[in-house]
C-alpha positions as CSV (number, residue, x, y, z in Angstrom):
1,M,83.6,66.0,85.8
2,P,86.2,68.3,84.3
3,K,88.0,65.3,82.8
4,T,84.8,64.3,80.9
5,K,84.3,67.8,79.7
6,I,87.9,68.0,78.5
7,N,87.7,64.7,76.7
8,N,84.4,65.7,75.0
9,L,85.8,69.0,73.9
10,M,88.9,67.4,72.5
11,A,86.7,64.9,70.6
12,L,85.0,67.9,69.0
13,G,88.3,69.2,67.8
14,V,89.3,71.7,70.5
15,S,93.0,71.9,71.2
16,E,94.2,70.3,74.4
17,A,95.1,73.6,76.0
18,K,91.7,75.2,75.3
19,A,89.9,72.0,76.3
20,F,91.7,72.1,79.7
21,E,90.9,75.8,80.1
22,W,87.2,75.4,79.2
23,G,86.8,72.1,81.0
24,H,87.8,73.7,84.3
25,A,85.4,76.7,83.8
26,R,83.5,77.2,87.0
27,K,80.3,78.1,85.1
28,G,77.5,75.6,85.1
29,Y,76.1,74.1,81.9
30,L,73.3,76.7,81.7
31,R,75.7,79.7,81.9
32,I,78.0,78.1,79.3
33,A,75.1,77.8,76.8
34,G,75.7,81.3,75.3
35,S,79.4,81.3,75.7
36,P,82.2,81.3,73.0
37,I,83.0,77.7,74.1
38,L,79.9,76.4,72.5
39,H,79.9,78.8,69.6
40,H,83.4,77.5,68.7
41,T,82.8,73.8,69.2
42,L,79.1,73.4,68.1
43,N,79.3,75.6,65.0
44,D,77.2,75.3,61.8
45,Q,79.4,72.6,60.4
46,Y,78.8,70.4,63.5
47,W,75.0,70.7,63.2
48,H,75.2,70.0,59.4
49,R,77.2,66.8,60.1
50,M,74.6,65.8,62.6
51,G,72.0,66.0,59.8
52,L,70.2,69.1,61.0
53,K,69.1,71.8,58.6
54,S,69.4,75.5,59.2
55,L,66.3,77.5,59.9
56,V,67.8,80.6,58.3
């Protein structure tokens, strides 16, 4: 599973070193939900490109 996480993070623009570090995190998906990993990769620009509008 870390290989898939690493590839997905790199596809989102994360550097290879950070993708390797974050992909091997021992935390489960639920614990990563509020982490800097997702705040960095799934930022406002990502959601805008996905066609979602801000609620703010």
